[in-house]
C-alpha positions in Angstrom: -3.6 -3.1 -16.9 -6.6 -1.7 -15.1 -6.2 1.6 -13.3 -7.2 -0.1 -10.0 -3.7 -1.4 -9.4 -1.6 1.7 -10.2 -0.8 2.6 -6.6 0.2 -1.0 -5.6 2.4 -1.2 -8.7 3.9 2.2 -8.0 4.6 1.2 -4.4 6.2 -2.0 -5.5 8.3 -0.2 -8.1 9.5 2.4 -5.5 10.4 -0.3 -3.0 12.4 -2.2 -5.7 14.3 1.0 -6.5 15.2 1.4 -2.8 15.7 -2.3 -1.8 16.3 -4.2 -5.0 15.4 -7.8 -5.1 14.6 -7.9 -1.3 11.8 -5.3 -1.7 9.0 -7.8 -0.9 10.5 -8.5 2.5 10.1 -4.9 3.5 6.4 -4.6 2.8 3.7 -6.1 5.0 -0.1 -5.8 4.7 -2.7 -6.1 7.4 -6.4 -6.3 6.6 -9.6 -6.3 8.6 -13.2 -6.7 7.5 -16.0 -4.8 9.3 -19.7 -4.6 8.9 -22.4 -7.0 7.8 -21.9 -9.7 5.1 -24.1 -7.8 2.6 -22.2 -4.5 3.0 -18.6 -5.1 4.3 -15.9 -2.5 4.8 -12.3 -3.5 4.4 -9.5 -1.6 6.1 -5.9 -2.3 5.0 -2.7 -1.0 6.4 0.7 -1.0 4.5 3.7 -1.4 6.7 7.3 -0.8 5.4 9.9 -2.2 7.8 7.1 -2.5 10.4 6.2 1.3 10.3 2.7 2.2 9.1 2.9 4.2 5.9 -0.6 3.9 4.6 -4.1 3.1 5.6 -7.1 2.7 3.3 -10.7 1.4 3.3 -13.1 0.2 0.7 -16.0 -2.1 0.0 -13.6 -4.9 -1.1 -10.0 -6.0 -0.4 -8.6 -4.6 -3.6 -10.0 -1.2 -3.2 -8.9 -0.9 0.4 -5.4 -2.1 -0.4 -5.1 0.2 -3.4 -6.1 3.2 -1.2 -3.5 2.2 1.5 -0.9 1.8 -1.2 -1.7 5.3 -2.5 -1.1 6.9 0.9 2.1 4.9 1.5 3.4 5.8 -1.9 2.8 9.5 -1.3 4.5 9.3 2.2 7.5 7.4 0.9 8.0 9.7 -2.1 8.1 12.7 0.3 10.4 10.9 2.7 12.8 9.4 0.1 12.7 12.4 -2.4 16.4 13.0 -2.0 17.2 9.3 -2.6 15.2 9.1 -5.8 17.0 11.7 -7.9 
């Protein structure tokens, strides 16, 4: 597996630990494209239970989503540290 999906996979795994089989229903992504066609910038936001946990940007959707997942993963690990023992 390429390293480019480690944050998203980590986020999904963490949500599965917390929510089990309903994990996917707790995660929502919003994405926006800015800039010219030849040089776009994507911004993605990761919401867990409708609370923003991560925001990231990049030159393509995957990069922006991965960046947002990394921020969300870090935030959730801090917030849920006592639950993950």
